[in-house]
C-alpha positions in Angstrom: 19.3 -0.3 15.5 18.5 1.3 18.8 19.8 4.8 19.5 22.3 3.8 22.2 23.8 1.1 20.0 24.1 3.6 17.1 25.9 6.2 19.2 28.1 3.6 21.0 29.2 2.2 17.7 30.6 5.6 16.7 32.9 5.7 19.7 33.5 9.4 19.1 34.9 11.9 21.7 32.9 14.7 23.1 32.9 17.7 20.7 33.8 21.2 21.4 31.5 23.6 19.6 29.8 26.9 19.9 26.8 25.6 22.0 25.8 28.1 24.7 26.5 26.5 28.2 23.0 27.6 29.3 21.5 25.6 26.5 23.1 22.4 27.8 22.0 23.1 31.4 18.4 23.9 30.4 18.3 20.8 28.2 19.2 18.6 31.2 16.7 20.4 33.4 13.9 19.7 30.9 14.5 16.0 30.8 14.9 15.7 34.6 11.7 17.7 35.2 9.3 16.7 32.5 10.0 13.0 31.6 6.8 11.6 33.0 4.6 14.6 32.1 5.7 14.3 28.5 4.7 10.7 28.2 1.3 11.4 29.9 0.7 14.3 27.5 1.7 12.2 24.5 -0.8 9.5 25.6 -3.5 12.2 25.7 -2.8 13.5 22.2 -2.5 10.0 20.7 -6.0 9.1 22.0 -7.6 11.2 19.4 -8.0 9.7 15.9 -7.1 12.9 14.0 -7.5 11.3 10.5 -9.1 13.3 7.8 -12.7 12.4 7.1 -14.7 13.4 4.0 -17.2 16.1 4.8 -15.6 17.2 8.1 -13.1 19.8 9.0 -11.0 20.3 12.1 -13.7 22.6 13.3 -16.5 20.0 12.9 -14.8 16.6 13.4 -15.3 15.6 17.1 -11.9 13.9 17.2 -10.1 17.1 16.1 -12.2 19.2 18.4 -11.1 16.9 21.3 -7.5 17.2 20.1 -7.7 21.0 20.1 -9.2 21.0 23.6 -6.3 18.9 24.8 -3.8 21.2 23.1 -5.4 24.2 24.6 -5.5 22.7 28.1 -1.8 21.7 27.8 -0.9 25.1 26.6 -2.6 26.8 29.5 -1.0 24.3 32.0 2.5 25.1 30.6 1.9 28.8 30.5 2.0 29.1 26.7 -0.3 31.2 24.6 -2.8 29.5 22.3 -4.7 30.5 19.1 -7.1 28.5 17.1 -7.4 29.4 13.4 -9.4 26.4 12.3 -6.9 24.3 10.4 -3.9 26.0 12.1 -3.1 26.1 15.8 -0.5 28.6 17.1 1.2 27.9 20.4 3.8 30.4 21.5 6.2 31.7 24.1 7.2 35.4 24.0 5.7 38.5 22.4 8.4 39.7 20.1 7.4 40.4 16.5 10.6 38.7 15.5 9.9 34.9 15.6 11.4 31.5 15.4 8.9 29.3 13.7 8.5 25.6 14.6 6.3 23.8 12.1 4.6 20.5 12.7 1.2 18.8 12.3 -1.4 17.1 14.4 -3.3 15.0 11.9 -2.4 11.4 11.3 -2.6 8.7 8.6 -5.1 5.8 8.9 -4.2 2.8 11.0 -5.4 -0.7 10.5 -6.4 -1.8 14.1 -6.1 -5.6 13.3 -2.4 -5.1 12.7 -1.7 -3.5 16.1 -1.2 -5.3 19.4 -3.8 -3.0 20.9 -5.7 0.1 19.7 -3.4 2.4 17.8 -5.0 5.3 19.7 -4.0 4.0 23.1 -0.4 4.7 23.9 1.3 1.4 24.5 4.2 1.7 26.9 4.4 -1.9 28.1 4.3 -4.5 25.3 7.8 -3.6 24.1 9.7 -2.0 27.0 11.4 1.2 26.0 9.0 2.0 23.1 6.1 4.4 23.0 3.8 2.8 20.5 0.8 4.4 18.9 -0.4 6.3 15.8 1.3 9.7 15.8 4.0 9.0 18.3 6.7 9.7 15.7 4.6 11.5 13.1 3.9 14.1 14.6 2.3 14.2 18.0 5.5 13.2 19.8 7.2 16.2 18.2 4.4 18.6 19.3 4.7 17.5 22.9 8.5 17.8 22.8 8.4 21.3 21.4 5.8 22.4 24.0 7.8 21.1 27.0 11.0 22.6 25.6 9.3 26.0 25.6 8.0 25.2 29.2 11.6 24.5 30.4 12.8 27.8 28.9 9.9 29.6 30.5 10.6 28.0 33.9 14.1 29.4 33.9 13.0 32.9 32.9 15.3 33.1 29.9 15.1 36.4 28.1 14.1 35.8 24.5 15.0 37.9 21.4 12.5 36.0 19.3 9.0 34.7 20.0 9.0 30.9 19.8 5.9 30.0 17.8 4.8 26.4 17.3 2.5 26.0 14.3 0.3 22.8 14.4 -1.3 22.2 11.0 -4.3 19.8 11.0 -4.3 18.6 7.4 -0.7 18.0 6.4 -1.4 14.4 5.5 -4.4 15.1 3.3 -4.7 18.7 2.0 -2.2 21.6 2.0 -4.6 24.1 0.5 -6.0 25.4 3.8 -2.4 26.1 5.0 -1.6 27.9 1.8 -4.7 30.0 2.2 -3.8 30.8 5.8 -0.3 31.9 4.8 -1.8 34.5 2.4 -2.9 36.5 5.5 -0.3 35.5 8.0 3.4 36.5 8.3 5.5 33.5 9.1 8.8 33.7 10.9 11.9 34.4 8.8 13.6 31.4 10.4 11.7 28.1 10.6 12.3 24.6 11.9 10.1 21.7 10.7 10.1 18.9 13.2 8.6 16.3 10.9 11.5 14.5 9.4 15.0 13.4 10.6 18.3 14.6 11.9 20.9 16.1 11.6 19.4 18.8 9.3 17.3 18.2 6.2 18.0 20.7 3.4 16.4 18.9 0.5 13.2 17.0 0.0 12.0 15.0 -3.0 8.7 16.0 -4.6 5.7 13.9 -3.6 4.2 12.6 -6.9 1.7 10.1 -8.1 0.3 8.2 -11.1 -3.3 7.0 -10.8 -5.4 4.9 -13.3 -8.1 2.3 -13.4 -7.9 -1.1 -15.0 -11.3 -1.7 -16.7 -13.4 -4.8 -16.2 -13.0 -7.5 -18.8 -15.5 -9.8 -20.5 -14.9 -13.4 -19.3 -13.4 -15.8 -21.8 -15.9 -18.7 -21.6 -13.9 -20.8 -24.0 -10.8 -20.8 -21.9 -10.2 -23.7 -19.6 -8.0 -23.9 -16.5 -7.2 -21.6 -13.6 -8.1 -17.9 -13.7 -7.1 -15.0 -11.6 -10.3 -13.3 -10.4 -9.1 -11.0 -7.6 -6.0 -9.0 -7.0 -5.5 -6.1 -4.7 -3.9 -4.7 -1.6 -2.7 -1.6 0.2 -4.3 0.6 2.8 -3.5 4.2 1.9 -1.5 6.1 -0.6 1.6 7.0 1.3 2.2 3.6 3.0 4.1 0.7 1.5 1.4 -2.0 1.6 1.8 -4.7 4.3 -1.0 -6.8 3.0 -2.3 -8.0 -0.4 -4.7 -10.7 -1.6 -5.7 -12.7 -4.6 -8.2 -15.3 -5.6 -7.7 -18.0 -8.3 -10.7 -19.9 -9.7 -10.0 -23.4 -11.1 -7.0 -24.0 -8.9 -5.8 -27.5 -8.0 -3.4 -29.0 -5.5 -0.5 -28.9 -8.0 -0.9 -25.2 -8.6 -1.0 -24.6 -4.8 2.2 -26.6 -4.4 4.0 -24.6 -7.1 2.9 -21.3 -5.5 4.0 -22.4 -2.1 7.4 -23.4 -3.4 7.9 -20.0 -5.0 6.5 -18.1 -2.0 9.1 -19.8 0.3 11.9 -18.1 -1.7 10.6 -14.6 -1.1 12.5 -13.0 1.8 10.4 -11.0 4.3 7.1 -12.3 3.0 4.5 -14.6 4.7 1.6 -16.2 2.8 -1.6 -18.0 3.6 -3.2 -20.3 1.1 -6.7 -21.6 1.5 -8.2 -24.0 -1.2 -11.9 -24.4 -1.0 -13.0 -26.7 -3.8 -11.2 -25.2 -6.8 -11.2 -21.6 -5.4 -7.8 -20.6 -4.0 -7.5 -17.6 -1.7 -4.0 -16.1 -1.2 -3.2 -13.7 1.6 0.2 -12.0 1.4 1.8 -10.2 4.4 4.9 -8.1 4.1 6.1 -5.1 6.0 4.6 -1.6 6.0 6.8 1.5 5.6 6.5 5.2 4.8 6.3 5.4 1.1 9.2 7.9 1.1 11.4 5.1 2.3 10.2 2.0 0.3 13.5 0.3 1.1 12.4 0.0 4.7 9.3 -2.1 3.8 8.5 -5.3 2.0 5.7 -4.4 -0.5 3.1 -7.2 -0.3 1.5 -6.0 -3.6 4.6 -6.2 -5.7 5.7 -9.5 -4.1 2.3 -11.1 -4.7 2.3 -9.9 -8.3 5.8 -11.5 -8.7 4.5 -14.7 -7.2 1.6 -14.9 -9.6 3.9 -14.4 -12.6 4.6 -18.1 -12.5 2.2 -18.5 -15.5 0.1 -16.5 -17.9 -3.4 -16.0 -16.8 -6.6 -15.5 -18.9 -7.3 -11.8 -19.4 -9.3 -10.5 -16.5 -9.4 -7.2 -14.5 -7.3 -8.9 -11.8 -4.7 -10.5 -14.2 -4.2 -7.3 -16.1 -3.5 -5.5 -12.8 -1.1 -8.2 -11.7 0.6 -8.1 -15.1 1.0 -4.4 -15.0 2.7 -4.4 -11.6 4.9 -7.4 -12.6 5.9 -5.9 -16.0 6.4 -2.2 -15.1 7.3 -2.3 -11.4 8.6 -5.8 -10.4 10.4 -5.9 -7.1 12.4 -2.8 -7.8 12.0 0.5 -5.9 13.3 3.0 -8.4 11.2 2.7 -11.6 13.8 0.6 -13.2 11.2 -1.2 -15.4 9.0 1.8 -16.0 10.1 2.9 -19.4 12.7 5.7 -19.3 11.3 7.2 -16.0 14.2 6.2 -13.7 16.9 8.8 -12.8 18.9 10.0 -9.8 20.4 13.1 -8.3 23.9 13.0 -6.6 22.6 14.6 -3.4 18.9 13.8 -3.3 19.2 10.2 -4.6 17.0 8.3 -7.0 13.3 8.6 -7.9 11.3 6.0 -6.1 8.1 4.4 -7.3 5.8 2.1 -5.4 2.3 0.8 -5.9 0.6 1.7 -2.6 -3.1 1.1 -3.2 -4.7 -1.5 -5.6 -8.4 -1.6 -5.1 -10.6 -3.9 -7.1 -14.2 -2.6 -7.7 -17.0 -3.5 -10.1 -16.1 -0.3 -12.1 -12.4 -1.4 -12.4 -9.3 -1.8 -10.3 -8.0 1.5 -9.0 -4.2 1.7 -8.9 -2.2 4.4 -7.1 1.6 4.6 -7.7 3.4 6.8 -5.2 6.6 8.4 -6.4 9.2 10.7 -4.8 11.2 12.6 -7.4 14.5 14.4 -7.0 15.6 17.4 -9.0 17.0 16.6 -12.5 13.9 16.2 -14.7 11.2 18.6 -15.5 7.6 17.7 -14.9 6.8 17.7 -18.7 9.5 15.2 -19.3 8.4 13.0 -16.4 4.9 13.1 -17.7 5.9 12.2 -21.2 8.0 9.3 -20.1 5.4 8.0 -17.7 2.6 8.2 -20.3 4.8 6.6 -22.9 5.4 3.6 -20.6 1.7 3.3 -20.0 1.0 3.5 -23.7 3.5 0.8 -24.5 2.0 -1.6 -21.9 -1.6 -0.9 -23.1 -0.6 -1.6 -26.7 1.0 -4.9 -25.7 -2.0 -6.0 -23.6 -4.7 -4.7 -25.9 -6.4 -2.7 -23.2 -7.1 0.9 -22.5 -6.5 2.2 -19.0 -9.2 4.6 -17.6 -9.0 7.8 -15.5 -5.2 8.2 -16.0 -3.9 11.0 -13.8 -0.4 12.2 -13.0 1.0 14.7 -10.5 4.6 15.8 -10.2 5.4 17.6 -6.9 8.3 20.0 -6.8 11.5 19.0 -5.1 12.9 21.4 -2.5 16.5 22.4 -1.9 17.1 25.0 0.9 20.5 26.6 0.7 22.2 29.1 3.0 19.5 29.0 5.8 21.0 31.0 8.7 20.1 28.5 11.4 21.8 25.5 9.7 25.1 25.6 11.5 23.5 26.1 14.9 21.3 23.1 14.4 24.2 21.0 13.3 26.1 22.0 16.4 23.2 21.1 18.7 23.0 17.7 17.1 26.7 17.1 17.3 26.8 18.2 21.0 24.1 15.8 22.2 24.9 12.8 20.0 28.7 12.9 19.8 28.5 12.5 16.1 31.4 14.4 14.6 31.0 16.8 11.8 27.3 16.0 10.9 26.3 17.1 7.4 22.9 18.1 5.9 20.9 15.4 4.3 18.1 14.9 1.7 15.0 12.9 2.3 12.3 11.3 0.2 9.5 12.8 2.3 7.6 16.0 1.6 6.9 18.3 4.5 5.4 21.7 4.9 9.0 23.1 4.9 8.4 23.9 1.3 5.9 26.7 2.2 8.0 28.6 4.7 11.1 30.8 4.3 14.4 29.5 5.6 12.8 26.2 6.7 15.0 23.3 7.7 13.8 20.0 9.1 15.4 19.0 12.4 14.3 15.5 13.7 12.5 13.8 15.3 14.1 10.6 13.8 17.7 9.7 13.9 19.7 9.1 10.8 20.2 5.4 10.0 17.3 4.4 12.2 14.2 3.1 10.4 11.3 5.7 10.4 8.1 4.2 11.6 5.6 6.9 10.8 2.8 5.7 8.4 3.5 2.1 9.4 1.3 -0.3 11.4 3.9 -0.3 14.2 4.6 3.3 14.7 6.6 4.2 17.8 9.3 6.4 19.2 11.7 5.1 21.8 11.6 6.7 25.2 15.3 7.3 24.9 14.8 9.2 21.6 11.8 11.1 23.1 14.1 12.5 25.8 17.0 13.1 23.5 14.6 15.1 21.3 13.6 17.2 24.3 17.2 18.0 25.0 17.9 19.0 21.4 14.8 21.1 20.9 15.3 22.9 24.2 18.9 23.7 23.2 18.0 24.6 19.6 15.3 27.0 20.7 17.7 28.7 23.1 20.4 28.9 20.5 18.1 30.5 17.9 15.7 32.6 20.1 17.6 33.3 23.3 19.0 36.7 24.2 22.1 37.2 22.0 20.9 34.8 19.3 
């Protein structure tokens, strides 16, 4: 649903609240003055593929170095101060020791170029009018640009600040939090922080990012068994994306098997399949819908649907068939670990634990499987570990196989209570959207908010609108881009302006 339709459907009157009149005036000024410049700046930042690469750091990777140069040039152009600390960039307005922290990141997840209309690193403003399409537009380069131009609008007007507004751009949020943790041991963050890497109205709780990894070992072929055999099964692109594509190969296939598979495939909503029979070798290509792994309900997992399709019969024991069986038996088409032993549970505010296979990679050494989970409060890591391992053990015993390289990790859920800026942010959101009495929300994502005092997430995505970060069709609408500029400008004034 587009933003205008969402707001129009609410049909709510304009709200009276405590928003400072100057915040409203400056927010309008920002949009009227910097619309085109913001889009141009976003295009510049998107052009750099700031994806983590093994053996390189933000100080040695040419793409990151170019990104930093662009950030520095934009900071100088806007009259903001700039500091490069390697993995951390600080961009600020004002000199007060009392600060408002604005937390974001400049690195991105991988993008599969063949699934984009054009290069994901070339901002696409034309193929779908009203959308700004490209890797990082929503997560998180669009937010960086918005925050910088919000500060510029405030600077233009000469507003006296009680707090320095300090934008922190971390460059490894998607891959490694350790450099940020190390940086914070020698750096004093603001006492009030806004993370602009999630959704509105205000995020006060985040599930803990978690995972289960293992490897399905190769199997000796059964030379006595006749008939079709599943010899390849895999899919997924990276660990925090619901897989859009999956694939399988069946040896010994015939036209009758193909017909059965096609009939079942036609019943799967949201999936598209390609079948290619060459001799008796059948290749199957499955195509679903990518989504951020924190919101698996927004996607159609090609891996789980292909595993379900292939459950039409029992296959000879191979590396591929064991992997398919595991996903069918312990995951199925569910999103909430319903079939994974006793692992499933839910919290009344944070919602249910989610579980999704995100990478299934077949190699000669075995098939590497990554299960991405997002856990709410309510169960201790020791209990989760016990229940997960018990489910794995039960499946292994049933199949007569031993999984290799089993690893688990249980991230800590976060609940932020009584942050002093919460009401001001809710009022800003209510004022600019017309949504009456907005309330804090919980998300499945896991942001750097966890590392900062009094940190609340504030946008850039609207509630009830599908989040496109980590997908192969990432975009932010131009309308939302401008609305974010209004809300960030007003929020910065409410929290850092004289009298705040």
